[in-house]
C-alpha positions as CSV (number, residue, x, y, z in Angstrom):
1,M,-69.1,53.4,69.3
2,L,-66.7,56.1,68.0
3,I,-65.9,59.2,70.0
4,D,-64.2,61.8,67.8
5,P,-65.1,65.4,67.2
6,S,-63.3,65.8,63.9
7,D,-65.0,65.8,60.5
8,D,-61.7,65.1,58.8
9,H,-59.3,62.1,58.8
10,Y,-55.7,62.2,57.7
11,Y,-53.9,58.9,56.9
12,Q,-50.7,59.7,58.6
13,P,-48.6,56.7,57.4
14,L,-48.8,58.3,53.9
15,W,-47.2,61.5,55.2
16,T,-43.8,59.7,54.9
17,L,-44.3,59.5,51.1
18,V,-45.5,63.1,51.1
19,G,-42.3,64.1,52.7
20,V,-40.2,62.5,50.0
21,G,-42.4,63.9,47.2
22,T,-44.0,60.7,45.9
23,A,-47.5,61.5,47.2
24,K,-49.6,64.6,47.6
25,F,-50.8,65.9,51.0
26,E,-54.3,66.0,49.6
27,D,-54.2,62.2,49.1
28,T,-53.9,61.7,52.9
29,H,-57.3,63.4,53.6
30,R,-60.8,61.8,53.7
31,K,-64.0,62.9,55.3
32,Q,-64.4,60.9,58.6
33,S,-68.0,60.0,57.7
34,T,-66.8,58.0,54.7
35,L,-64.7,55.7,56.9
36,I,-67.2,54.8,59.6
37,P,-68.9,51.4,59.0
38,G,-72.6,51.1,59.2
39,G,-74.0,50.4,62.6
40,V,-71.3,52.4,64.4
41,N,-72.6,55.2,66.6
42,W,-70.5,58.3,66.1
43,F,-70.4,60.8,68.9
44,K,-68.8,64.0,67.6
45,E,-67.5,64.9,71.0
46,A,-64.1,65.1,72.7
47,V,-63.1,62.9,75.6
48,E,-62.4,65.0,78.7
49,E,-62.0,62.3,81.3
50,F,-60.9,58.7,81.3
51,C,-62.3,56.5,84.1
52,P,-60.7,53.0,83.7
53,E,-62.1,51.8,87.1
54,E,-65.6,52.3,85.7
55,N,-64.7,51.3,82.1
56,A,-66.0,54.7,81.0
57,V,-65.1,58.1,79.5
58,I,-66.7,61.5,80.1
59,T,-67.1,63.7,77.0
60,D,-67.0,67.4,76.7
61,K,-70.8,67.3,76.5
62,G,-71.1,65.4,79.8
63,R,-71.9,62.0,78.4
């Protein structure tokens, strides 16, 4: 299961090379959907509450 509302993913470790001019910022971007393996349920929601005692999270959509 993946909980993430973003459609975009940025590979932040590459930002170091962007900063020194050896890579382009555009190279750090991918669509999130291209990175999620098959069989993974993607909930495009944000986590609003973390409940470690119940081993649960509550999303902005109430799940």
